[in-house]
C-alpha positions in Angstrom: 225.7 -250.1 -42.4 226.5 -249.5 -46.4 225.3 -252.2 -48.9 228.0 -252.4 -51.9 227.1 -252.6 -55.1 227.8 -256.3 -57.1 231.7 -256.3 -57.3 232.6 -252.9 -55.8 233.8 -254.9 -52.9 235.6 -257.9 -54.7 237.3 -254.2 -55.8 238.0 -253.9 -52.6 239.3 -256.7 -51.7 241.8 -257.0 -54.2 244.0 -254.3 -52.9 244.8 -252.4 -56.4 241.9 -249.9 -56.2 240.7 -247.2 -58.8 239.1 -244.9 -56.7 237.3 -241.4 -56.5 235.6 -239.3 -55.2 232.3 -237.3 -56.8 230.7 -234.5 -55.3 227.1 -233.7 -56.6 225.3 -230.7 -56.1 222.0 -229.1 -56.2 221.4 -225.3 -56.4 218.0 -223.4 -54.8 217.6 -222.8 -58.2 217.4 -226.6 -59.0 221.0 -226.4 -61.1 222.7 -230.1 -60.9 226.2 -229.6 -61.2 228.8 -232.8 -60.8 232.2 -232.5 -59.9 235.2 -235.2 -59.3 238.7 -235.0 -58.2 239.6 -238.0 -60.7 242.1 -236.1 -63.7 238.8 -237.4 -66.7 234.7 -236.5 -66.9 232.6 -239.5 -64.9 229.1 -240.0 -65.5 226.2 -242.0 -63.9 222.7 -241.4 -63.3 222.8 -238.4 -66.1 225.0 -236.1 -64.9 228.5 -235.9 -65.7 231.2 -235.4 -63.3 233.9 -233.1 -64.0 237.1 -232.8 -63.7 240.0 -230.1 -63.6 237.5 -228.1 -61.6 240.1 -227.4 -58.7 236.9 -229.0 -56.3 238.6 -230.9 -53.6 237.5 -231.7 -49.9 238.8 -232.6 -46.6 238.7 -234.9 -44.8 235.1 -236.4 -43.7 234.4 -235.8 -39.6 232.2 -238.4 -38.1 230.7 -239.0 -34.4 228.0 -241.1 -33.0 224.8 -239.6 -31.7 223.2 -236.7 -33.6 226.1 -234.8 -33.6 226.6 -233.2 -36.9 229.0 -234.7 -39.5 231.4 -231.9 -41.5 234.0 -231.3 -44.0 235.1 -228.7 -46.0 234.9 -228.1 -49.6 237.6 -225.9 -51.7 237.0 -224.4 -55.0 238.1 -222.2 -57.8 235.6 -219.3 -59.1 235.6 -220.3 -63.2 233.0 -219.1 -65.9 232.5 -222.1 -66.6 231.4 -223.7 -63.0 230.7 -221.7 -60.3 231.0 -218.0 -60.3 231.3 -215.4 -57.4 228.1 -213.7 -58.5 226.0 -217.0 -58.3 227.6 -217.0 -54.9 226.8 -213.8 -53.9 223.6 -214.0 -55.7 222.5 -217.1 -52.9 222.3 -219.4 -55.3 224.0 -222.4 -53.3 222.8 -221.2 -50.1 221.7 -224.5 -48.2 222.3 -226.8 -51.4 222.1 -230.1 -51.2 225.2 -232.3 -51.4 225.8 -236.3 -52.3 229.3 -237.6 -51.9 230.0 -240.8 -53.6 232.9 -243.2 -53.5 233.5 -244.1 -57.2 235.4 -247.0 -59.3 236.3 -244.8 -62.3 237.3 -247.6 -64.4 233.1 -248.8 -63.8 230.8 -246.1 -62.6 228.7 -248.7 -61.6 230.6 -249.7 -58.9 229.7 -246.8 -56.6 228.0 -245.7 -52.8 227.0 -243.0 -51.3 229.2 -242.1 -48.5 227.1 -238.9 -47.4 224.4 -236.5 -47.9 223.5 -233.5 -46.4 223.7 -229.6 -47.2 226.3 -226.8 -47.3 226.7 -224.1 -44.8 228.7 -221.8 -44.2 230.2 -220.0 -47.3 233.5 -217.7 -47.7 234.7 -216.5 -51.3 237.9 -215.1 -52.3 238.5 -213.6 -55.5 239.8 -216.5 -57.0 238.5 -219.4 -55.0 235.5 -220.6 -52.6 235.6 -222.6 -49.3 232.0 -224.3 -48.1 231.2 -226.5 -45.3 229.2 -229.3 -45.9 226.8 -230.4 -43.1 225.3 -233.9 -42.5 221.5 -234.4 -42.1 221.8 -234.1 -38.4 221.8 -229.9 -38.5 218.2 -230.1 -39.3 217.6 -230.9 -35.8 219.9 -227.8 -34.9 217.3 -225.5 -36.6 215.2 -223.9 -34.9 211.0 -224.5 -35.2 208.1 -223.1 -34.3 207.8 -219.7 -32.9 210.0 -217.8 -30.7 208.5 -215.5 -27.6 210.0 -212.3 -28.3 209.1 -208.3 -28.0 209.9 -208.3 -31.1 207.7 -209.2 -34.2 208.8 -213.0 -35.8 206.5 -212.5 -39.1 208.8 -211.1 -42.6 206.8 -207.7 -43.7 204.6 -208.7 -46.7 204.1 -212.4 -46.0 201.0 -214.3 -45.6 201.3 -213.6 -41.2 201.8 -210.0 -42.2 199.4 -209.3 -44.4 201.2 -205.7 -44.7 200.5 -205.2 -49.2 204.2 -204.1 -49.7 202.5 -203.1 -53.5 200.6 -200.6 -52.1 201.8 -196.6 -52.8 203.6 -196.0 -50.1 205.1 -198.9 -49.2 207.7 -198.9 -52.1 209.3 -196.8 -55.1 211.5 -197.2 -57.7 214.6 -195.0 -59.0 218.1 -194.7 -61.0 220.9 -194.6 -59.0 222.6 -191.2 -59.4 226.4 -191.3 -59.0 228.2 -194.2 -57.1 230.5 -192.8 -53.6 231.7 -196.5 -52.8 232.5 -198.7 -55.2 229.5 -201.9 -55.3 227.6 -200.3 -52.0 226.9 -196.5 -51.7 225.8 -194.7 -54.2 222.6 -191.6 -54.4 219.5 -191.9 -56.6 216.7 -190.4 -57.7 213.2 -191.2 -57.9 212.8 -191.2 -54.0 212.6 -187.7 -53.0 208.6 -188.1 -51.6 210.0 -190.6 -49.1 211.3 -189.9 -45.6 214.6 -190.1 -44.6 215.1 -193.5 -42.9 211.8 -194.9 -44.8 213.9 -197.5 -46.5 216.5 -198.7 -43.6 215.8 -202.6 -43.2 214.1 -202.6 -46.7 214.9 -204.6 -49.6 216.9 -203.2 -52.9 216.1 -205.3 -55.8 217.7 -204.7 -59.1 215.3 -203.8 -62.4 218.5 -202.8 -64.7 222.6 -202.7 -65.4 224.8 -205.3 -64.8 223.3 -206.8 -61.1 219.8 -207.1 -62.6 217.5 -208.9 -61.0 219.7 -209.2 -58.0 218.4 -208.1 -54.7 220.2 -206.5 -51.2 219.0 -205.4 -47.9 219.3 -201.7 -47.0 221.3 -200.8 -44.5 220.5 -196.9 -44.2 218.8 -194.7 -46.3 219.5 -190.8 -45.8 218.0 -187.4 -47.5 220.2 -184.3 -46.9 218.4 -181.6 -49.2 218.0 -183.1 -52.4 220.2 -185.8 -52.3 219.1 -189.2 -51.7 221.6 -191.9 -50.4 221.0 -195.5 -50.1 223.3 -197.7 -48.4 223.0 -202.0 -48.6 224.6 -204.1 -46.0 226.6 -205.9 -48.4 228.7 -204.8 -51.9 226.9 -206.0 -55.2 229.1 -208.9 -57.0 229.0 -206.6 -60.0 230.3 -203.2 -60.7 227.4 -200.2 -60.0 226.7 -197.5 -62.8 224.6 -194.6 -62.8 221.5 -195.0 -64.7 221.2 -198.7 -62.7 217.5 -198.8 -62.3 215.7 -200.6 -59.2 212.8 -201.0 -56.9 213.2 -200.9 -53.0 210.5 -201.6 -50.5 210.2 -200.0 -46.8 211.9 -201.6 -44.1 210.7 -202.2 -41.0 212.6 -202.8 -37.6 210.1 -205.4 -35.7 208.7 -203.5 -33.2 205.3 -202.9 -32.2 205.6 -199.1 -32.4 206.5 -199.4 -36.1 203.9 -201.9 -36.6 201.9 -199.7 -35.8 203.2 -195.8 -36.3 204.4 -197.2 -40.3 201.7 -199.7 -41.1 199.2 -199.7 -39.4 199.3 -202.9 -38.7 198.9 -203.9 -35.3 196.6 -206.4 -34.9 198.7 -208.7 -37.0 201.8 -207.8 -34.6 203.3 -211.4 -34.4 205.5 -210.5 -31.0 204.8 -210.0 -27.1 205.5 -206.2 -26.5 204.5 -206.3 -23.3 206.7 -209.1 -21.8 208.4 -208.7 -18.2 212.4 -207.3 -19.1 215.6 -209.1 -17.4 214.5 -206.6 -14.2 211.2 -208.6 -13.2 213.2 -212.0 -13.6 216.0 -211.0 -11.0 213.5 -208.9 -8.9 212.8 -210.0 -5.7 210.2 -208.3 -2.9 212.1 -206.5 -0.2 209.1 -204.4 1.4 206.4 -205.5 3.4 204.3 -204.4 0.9 205.8 -206.2 -1.3 207.3 -204.0 -4.0 209.7 -205.7 -5.7 213.1 -204.5 -5.7 214.3 -201.7 -7.8 210.6 -199.9 -6.9 208.5 -201.6 -9.7 206.0 -205.1 -9.6 206.8 -205.6 -13.2 210.4 -204.5 -13.8 209.3 -202.0 -16.0 
């Protein structure tokens, strides 16, 4: 049950209300932004909730139990508030959201209706759509380790132990020519690395319009003296020759790659010898106990 501040209950009981919605958004980098569906800005708790932003929301859906409350927020992309560049850079991923019901005639009469995080975000050229999830969504997130053949550590983290700053694990170069706008390009500076070395790695731009932004590498190819990099997603800003970058080696998280490419098998965080599906569905069909399929262990 929510406790209403003094005056708000009387305002609601009057039958004639002056209410609006306010959304407070805290990005991953700590930036706080406020939006309202009222036609004038509203200020409380040191945050200005801006009007005329094109920010609206759908009806809130709530259920009993631990089901996740959710709604959809719609907004316009503008240089003054939410930009396509910031969305693409991931600054709004899992951002905290507070949804307030406010009396715009007196902002002290307000009540916090929902609190949660941004979920999936879809963006177009002029607008975005974001899913807002209630606090219960945290209960559906994986916790702890998974029993998998592949490694569950991230390359270079404390559990992995690989030094990505060591020679051979990173490179630096620049774009030579753009082949496909925003995503595929040829490069210079990576001549000493074998083809595929950086596939699955991370590229961070250190110059150009995307300076400071990063993207995962889908493919690293080498044909003669031509070296090509393909990114998984397009960069938010245009690519241009001479844009500089740094790039780290990729890892497919298999035991073979961990051992041969990084000499790091002692820190491998997977279970490469776990039985497969064949072992699960096999059964004895001979007197000597041999499993169906001709193997005792499904290999």
